[in-house]
N, C-alpha and C positions, 0 to 999 in steps of 0.2 A: 504494500500500500504506500502510495506517495504521501508526502507531507500534506499536500493540498487535499487529498482524499481523507487523510486523518483529521484535518481541521474541519472539513465538511461533515464527517461522521460525528465528531465530538460535538459540534454545534447542533446537528440534526437530532442527536439522541438526547441532548440536554433538556431537562424539564426546568424551564426558567421559574424562579421563585416568585415573580410578580410581573405585572403587565409591562412595566418599563424594560425589564430584562428580556421579556419575550419580544418586544418591539425591536430591541437591539439585536437579538439573536437572528430574527428574520432579516433585518437590515444588513447584518454581516454576511449572511448567505447570499443576499441579493448583490451585495458589493462584490463578492467573489465571482458571481455569475457575470457581472458587468466588466470586471477587471481581472483578466487572467494573471496579472502580476500582483494581485492583492496581498500576497505573502511577502513581498519584497519591499524594502524601504524605498526603492525607485518608483513605486506607485504613487504618483503625485496626488491622486485623489484620496489617498489614505491607505494604510496597510494594517494587517492583523499583527498584533503583538501579544506576548505572553508574559504574565506576571504571577507572582506567588506571595501570599502572606505566609511567611515562615514563622511557625509557632513552636513553643516547647511542647513536650508530649501531653501536658495537662490542658493546653489551649489557653492558658492564662497570660503568657508573655509572648511577645512577638518581636521580630527583628525589623528594624527600620533603618534605612540608609538616608543620610542627608545628601540629597542630590546636588552635586556641585553646580550644575548649570541652572537648575530651577530654584534652588535654595529652600526646598521643602523636605520634610521627613516623609519618605514614601516607602512603599513595598519594593521588593526586588522585582526586576523584570526588564524587558526590552524587546528588541527586534528578533525575528526569526532568522536563522542562519542556514546556509546551504547544507551543513552537516546534520541538522535537526531531522530526526525521523518522525517525531510526534510533537503535537502541540504541548502536551503535558511534559514531555522530555525537554522542550525548549524552556518551559517555566522552571524546571528543575535545574537546568544548566545555568540559567540566569541567576537563580537563587544561590547556587554554589559559587559562581563567579563573583557575585556582589557581596556575599556574606563571608566567604572563606570556609563555610561549613561543608564538610563532605558527608555524604550519606543522607541528604535531604530526601524525604519520601513525599511525593505529591499524591494527594488523595485523588481518587477517580472522579473525573468530571469537574467542570468549572463550578465556582460558587457564585460568581456574578460577572457581568460585563460592564465595561466603562468606555465610552467614546469621548476622547478629549483632544483638543487642539494643542499641538506642540511646535516648537520652533525648529526641530530637526528637518533635514532634507529640504530646506527652503520654506518651511511651514507646511504642515499637513495634519491629517487626523490620525491618531492612534486608535484602532479598534481593538481594545485590550480585552483579552480573555483571561480572567483572573481565577487562580487556583488557591486552595489551602494546601500547605505543606508542613510536614512535621520534621523538626531537627532531632538528631539523636540527643538523648538525655545528657545534659552537661556540656553541650556543644559550645566551643569557644569561637569568637568572631575574629576575623582577620581583615583589616581595612586594606583595600587596594586603592591607592590615591587616584588612579585613573578611573575608578568606578564611583568613588564616594568621598565626600569631605569628612564624614563621620559615620559611625555605625553603632547601634546599641540594641540591647534588649529592653523592652518597655512593657508595662502592664497593658493588656489589650483595652481595658476600660479607662486608661489614662495615657493616651498617646501624646508625645511631645508636640509642642508648637514650634514653628509653623508646620501644619499639615493641611489636608483638605478633607472635605466631606466624603469624597470617593474612597480615600484611604481608610477613614474611620469605618465606613460601611463595609469595606472589604474585610477588615480585621474582625468586625463583629460577626460577619457571615462565616469567615474561616474558623473563628473560635467555636462557633456553634457546630460546624461540621466536624472539627477535631473532637470535641466533647461528645458528640453523637456517636462517632466511630468508636471512641473509647468505652462507651456505655455498654 
């Protein structure tokens, strides 16, 4: 299965948690139909990205990275790359690259979607597919200065500022998914 087929399958099979996410799910699939290059950052109309809220095994604490260009505390994530076999695998790769944690386990299926404007690639839309991921117990963080200005573990219900509502919503959804899986 190609990465495009995997992305389409992941989005098609996903049961969106609310009307807004269902609207985005359909829009992402329509975007892929209209733009054969929708998985590549070269797609000026917008491109699919993958991110993950990385949590401890209890789902109570999460990893946030202080994004150097945006100046916000955000989840790990980014562009799909040629070597990515799956969308969930891309989210895991980004989580490991940006946090330094090895052995991150991405839960099956996205937890939410977020479409946002970014300055990369001359200005475009990121059609972000967001996952919950679990770090090994006691995982230590390693800052890569090319990826982040800072990095830290934070209580999911008390994320640092500045962040945004989309990040807060992702961590709430991811925490619920991790706790549900552990139950």
